[in-house]
Structures are given as structure tokens and as C-alpha cells.
C-alpha positions in Angstrom: 15.7 -8.9 5.8 15.6 -8.5 2.1 14.2 -11.3 0.0 16.4 -12.1 -3.0 14.4 -14.7 -4.9 14.2 -13.0 -8.2 17.9 -12.4 -8.5 18.8 -16.0 -7.6 16.2 -17.3 -10.0 17.6 -15.1 -12.8 21.1 -16.5 -12.1 19.6 -19.9 -12.9 17.9 -18.7 -16.0 14.4 -18.5 -14.5 12.8 -15.2 -15.6 9.1 -15.9 -14.9 7.2 -16.9 -11.8 5.4 -19.6 -13.8 8.7 -21.2 -14.7 9.8 -21.1 -11.0 6.5 -22.6 -9.9 6.8 -25.4 -12.5 10.3 -26.2 -11.2 9.2 -26.2 -7.6 6.3 -28.6 -8.5 8.9 -30.9 -10.2 10.8 -30.9 -6.9 7.7 -31.8 -4.9 6.5 -28.4 -3.8 3.1 -27.4 -5.1 2.5 -23.6 -4.6 -0.7 -21.8 -5.4 -0.5 -19.0 -7.9 -1.2 -16.4 -5.2 1.5 -17.6 -2.9 4.0 -17.8 -5.9 3.1 -14.2 -6.8 3.8 -13.1 -3.2 7.1 -14.9 -3.2 8.1 -13.6 -6.6 6.9 -10.0 -6.4 8.0 -8.9 -2.9 9.2 -9.8 0.5 7.0 -12.5 2.0 6.0 -12.1 5.6 6.5 -15.8 6.2 8.2 -18.7 4.5 8.0 -22.2 5.8 11.4 -23.8 6.4 10.4 -26.9 4.4 9.4 -24.6 1.5 12.7 -22.7 1.8 14.6 -25.9 1.6 13.0 -26.9 -1.7 13.4 -23.4 -3.1 17.1 -23.5 -2.2 17.4 -26.9 -3.8 15.8 -25.7 -7.1 18.0 -22.6 -7.2 21.1 -24.4 -6.1 21.8 -21.9 -3.3 21.9 -21.5 0.4 19.2 -19.8 2.6 21.6 -16.9 3.4 21.7 -16.1 -0.4 17.9 -15.7 -0.4 17.6 -13.8 2.9 19.9 -10.8 3.0 20.5 -9.1 6.3 20.0 -5.4 6.4 22.0 -4.1 9.4 21.1 -0.5 8.9 17.4 -1.3 9.4 18.2 -3.1 12.6 20.2 -0.1 13.9 17.3 2.2 13.0 15.0 0.3 15.3 17.1 0.8 18.4 15.6 3.3 20.9 17.4 6.6 20.9 18.7 8.1 24.1 16.7 11.1 25.4 19.6 13.1 26.8 23.4 12.9 26.5 23.6 12.3 30.3 21.6 9.0 30.0 24.0 6.2 30.9 24.8 3.8 28.0 22.9 0.6 28.1 19.9 2.2 29.9 16.7 1.3 28.3 13.9 3.8 27.9 10.4 2.8 29.1 7.6 4.5 27.2 4.9 6.2 29.2 1.4 5.0 28.5 -1.6 7.2 28.5 -1.7 11.0 28.1 1.8 12.1 29.3 1.0 11.0 32.8 3.6 11.3 35.5 3.8 9.7 38.9 1.7 11.1 41.7 3.4 13.4 44.3 5.0 11.5 47.2 
């Protein structure tokens, strides 16, 4: 996911995090300077749904305009097949330890 807060804020004429923080406070959401900095400067690891609702209200947008899906990153996380003869849909189980194999039968 890509966090799109700054672009949506700019579309509403909000260019500084302090202005955004003031507008959020007017809407009933008090955010610390540190949390506002994290929301403004990068992609936050967590956002409370209640907070997201107020942010969307202030920016007059929907949540899907703030959280942009990145399908290429999802595809990159899929496990790769080891050999071409591996059947499609087969999941690979990683071996734990130091390249151990099963004991002889």
C-alpha cells in the first residue's frame, strides 16, 4: 500500500503538517506532533480506522484515495517455483535448519 496523504492534502490547499493537524483538531482528532509527522512524512505502519475516518472527512475524500494498492509489490511477494516441472498451485515449504534432508528410509 502507498500512503497518499500529502497529495490529497495539497488538493485541499493544505501544504504543511501543522495546518493539517489544526484542521484535524477542529474536527475532533487531537494528534501529537510525532504522530502527525509520521502520517505526513511517510507511510505509517498503522492507522486507526476512527482516525482514518476523520482524516477522510477533513480531506473530503474516501479511504481508497489515501491508501493506494500496489499490485506489483503483491506479485513480488509470491513464492517462485523451483523448477518448471513443479505443478501450478503447489506451494513450496521452506526447509528449516542447515539444509537438512529427511533421514534414509
